[in-house]
FIBA-79740 format. One record per residue: x, y, z of N, C-alpha, C, O in turn; residue in three letters; residue number from 0. Coordinates in steps of 0.05 Angstrom, whole numbers, plus 5000, padded with zeros to 4 digits. Layout:
BEGIN
X  Y  Z  X  Y  Z  X  Y  Z  X  Y  Z  ALA  NUM
...
This chain:
BEGIN
9250  3231  3138  9235  3228  3113  9225  3199  3111  9239  3180  3115  MET  0
9200  3197  3105  9187  3171  3101  9183  3165  3072  9176  3183  3056  GLN  1
9188  3140  3065  9185  3132  3037  9162  3112  3036  9160  3094  3052  ARG  2
9145  3115  3016  9123  3096  3012  9135  3071  3000  9152  3072  2982  SER  3
9126  3049  3010  9134  3023  3000  9109  3006  2997  9089  3010  3010  LYS  4
9111  2986  2979  9090  2967  2976  9101  2939  2981  9119  2931  2967  SER  5
9090  2925  3000  9098  2898  3006  9074  2881  2999  9053  2881  3012  VAL  6
9077  2866  2977  9054  2851  2967  9032  2871  2959  9038  2889  2942  GLY  7
9009  2868  2969  8988  2887  2962  8983  2907  2985  8963  2921  2985  ASP  8
9001  2907  3005  8999  2925  3027  9017  2949  3024  9042  2945  3022  VAL  9
9006  2973  3024  9022  2997  3022  9028  3006  3050  9011  3007  3067  SER  10
9053  3014  3055  9061  3023  3081  9084  3043  3079  9097  3045  3057  CYS  11
9090  3057  3100  9112  3076  3100  9135  3066  3117  9130  3056  3139  LYS  12
9159  3069  3107  9183  3062  3123  9190  3085  3141  9194  3108  3131  ARG  13
9192  3080  3167  9200  3102  3185  9228  3112  3180  9245  3097  3171  PRO  14
9232  3137  3185  9259  3150  3182  9279  3135  3199  9273  3127  3222  ALA  15
9303  3131  3188  9324  3117  3203  9324  3087  3201  9342  3074  3211  GLY  16
9304  3076  3188  9303  3047  3184  9312  3040  3156  9302  3051  3137  ILE  17
9332  3022  3154  9342  3015  3128  9321  2999  3112  9303  2987  3124  THR  18
9324  2999  3087  9305  2984  3070  9306  2954  3076  9286  2941  3077  ALA  19
9330  2944  3082  9333  2915  3088  9319  2908  3115  9305  2888  3116  ALA  20
9323  2925  3135  9310  2920  3161  9279  2922  3158  9265  2907  3169  LEU  21
9271  2942  3143  9242  2946  3138  9230  2921  3124  9209  2912  3132  PHE  22
9244  2910  3105  9235  2886  3091  9233  2863  3111  9213  2848  3111  PHE  23
9253  2859  3127  9253  2837  3147  9230  2840  3166  9215  2820  3171  VAL  24
9226  2863  3177  9204  2868  3196  9177  2862  3183  9160  2850  3195  VAL  25
9173  2871  3159  9148  2868  3145  9142  2840  3136  9119  2831  3136  ARG  26
9162  2825  3129  9157  2798  3118  9160  2775  3138  9145  2756  3137  THR  27
9179  2777  3157  9184  2755  3175  9161  2749  3193  9157  2726  3202  HIS  28
9145  2769  3199  9122  2765  3217  9102  2745  3204  9085  2733  3218  LYS  29
9103  2742  3178  9085  2723  3164  9094  2694  3169  9078  2676  3166  ASP  30
9119  2691  3175  9131  2664  3178  9137  2657  3207  9138  2633  3214  TYR  31
9140  2677  3224  9146  2673  3252  9126  2689  3268  9128  2714  3270  PHE  32
9106  2676  3280  9085  2690  3293  9094  2707  3318  9081  2727  3324  PRO  33
9115  2699  3330  9125  2714  3354  9154  2723  3349  9170  2709  3337  HIS  34
9160  2747  3358  9187  2758  3354  9208  2739  3366  9230  2737  3356  LEU  35
9202  2726  3388  9221  2708  3401  9227  2684  3383  9249  2673  3384  THR  36
9208  2676  3366  9213  2654  3348  9235  2661  3328  9253  2644  3323  ASP  37
9234  2684  3316  9255  2692  3297  9281  2699  3312  9303  2693  3302  ILE  38
9279  2711  3336  9303  2717  3351  9318  2691  3359  9342  2691  3358  ALA  39
9303  2671  3366  9316  2646  3374  9332  2633  3351  9351  2619  3356  ASP  40
9324  2638  3326  9340  2627  3304  9367  2640  3302  9385  2629  3288  THR  41
9371  2663  3314  9397  2677  3313  9416  2669  3335  9440  2674  3333  HIS  42
9405  2657  3357  9422  2651  3380  9446  2634  3374  9468  2641  3383  LEU  43
9444  2612  3359  9467  2596  3353  9488  2612  3337  9512  2608  3340  PRO  44
9480  2630  3320  9498  2647  3305  9513  2665  3324  9538  2668  3321  ILE  45
9499  2677  3342  9512  2695  3361  9532  2680  3378  9555  2690  3383  VAL  46
9525  2657  3387  9544  2641  3404  9569  2634  3388  9591  2636  3398  VAL  47
9566  2626  3363  9589  2619  3346  9607  2643  3342  9631  2641  3342  ALA  48
9595  2666  3337  9610  2691  3333  9625  2699  3359  9648  2707  3357  LEU  49
9612  2697  3381  9624  2704  3407  9647  2686  3414  9666  2695  3427  ARG  50
9646  2661  3406  9667  2642  3412  9688  2641  3389  9706  2624  3390  THR  51
9685  2658  3370  9704  2660  3347  9706  2634  3331  9727  2627  3320  HIS  52
9684  2619  3330  9682  2594  3315  9673  2602  3287  9650  2600  3280  ASP  53
9693  2609  3271  9688  2620  3244  9674  2600  3226  9654  2607  3212  VAL  54
9683  2576  3226  9671  2556  3208  9642  2550  3215  9625  2548  3198  GLU  55
9637  2547  3241  9610  2542  3250  9592  2566  3245  9569  2563  3237  ASN  56
9602  2590  3250  9587  2614  3245  9579  2616  3215  9556  2622  3209  ALA  57
9598  2611  3198  9592  2612  3169  9570  2592  3161  9552  2598  3146  ALA  58
9573  2568  3172  9553  2547  3166  9525  2555  3177  9505  2552  3163  ARG  59
9525  2565  3202  9499  2573  3214  9486  2596  3199  9462  2596  3195  LEU  60
9502  2615  3190  9491  2637  3175  9479  2628  3149  9458  2636  3141  ILE  61
9494  2610  3135  9484  2599  3110  9458  2584  3115  9439  2587  3099  GLN  62
9456  2568  3136  9432  2553  3142  9409  2572  3148  9386  2568  3140  GLU  63
9415  2594  3162  9394  2613  3169  9383  2627  3144  9359  2630  3141  HIS  64
9401  2635  3127  9393  2647  3102  9375  2628  3086  9355  2636  3075  ILE  65
9384  2603  3084  9368  2584  3069  9341  2578  3081  9322  2572  3067  MET  66
9340  2578  3108  9314  2574  3121  9294  2595  3112  9272  2589  3104  LEU  67
9303  2620  3113  9285  2642  3105  9279  2640  3075  9256  2644  3066  ILE  68
9299  2635  3059  9295  2632  3030  9275  2610  3023  9258  2614  3006  TRP  69
9278  2588  3037  9259  2566  3032  9230  2574  3040  9211  2567  3026  LYS  70
9228  2588  3062  9201  2598  3070  9189  2616  3049  9166  2614  3042  LEU  71
9206  2634  3038  9196  2652  3017  9189  2635  2992  9169  2641  2979  PHE  72
9205  2615  2986  9199  2598  2963  9173  2583  2966  9158  2580  2947  GLY  73
9168  2573  2990  9143  2559  2995  9120  2577  2991  9100  2570  2978  VAL  74
9122  2602  3001  9101  2622  2998  9097  2628  2969  9074  2631  2960  ASP  75
9119  2631  2954  9117  2638  2925  9103  2615  2910  9086  2621  2893  HIS  76
9110  2590  2916  9098  2568  2903  9068  2566  2908  9052  2559  2891  LYS  77
9060  2573  2933  9032  2572  2940  9016  2592  2924  8993  2587  2916  LYS  78
9028  2616  2921  9013  2638  2908  9016  2637  2878  9001  2650  2863  SER  79
9036  2623  2868  9042  2624  2840  9035  2600  2826  9038  2598  2801  GLY  80
């Protein structure tokens, strides 16, 4: 089942089996990261910390990653608003 969604002024359909969160990420992150490898590379330090069971570093890196994206959204919001 496909659900219609509107991202900004662009209407699109979410493919079956894709969560709303993943759909949001795919639709919005391409505006901030021109290549998939650019966004993927931001996850690498998090993966390394998780694999090495470095809980404190993983928590810090995840927080920094969230804030990176949040700041990008904020910059975009300020430009348009």
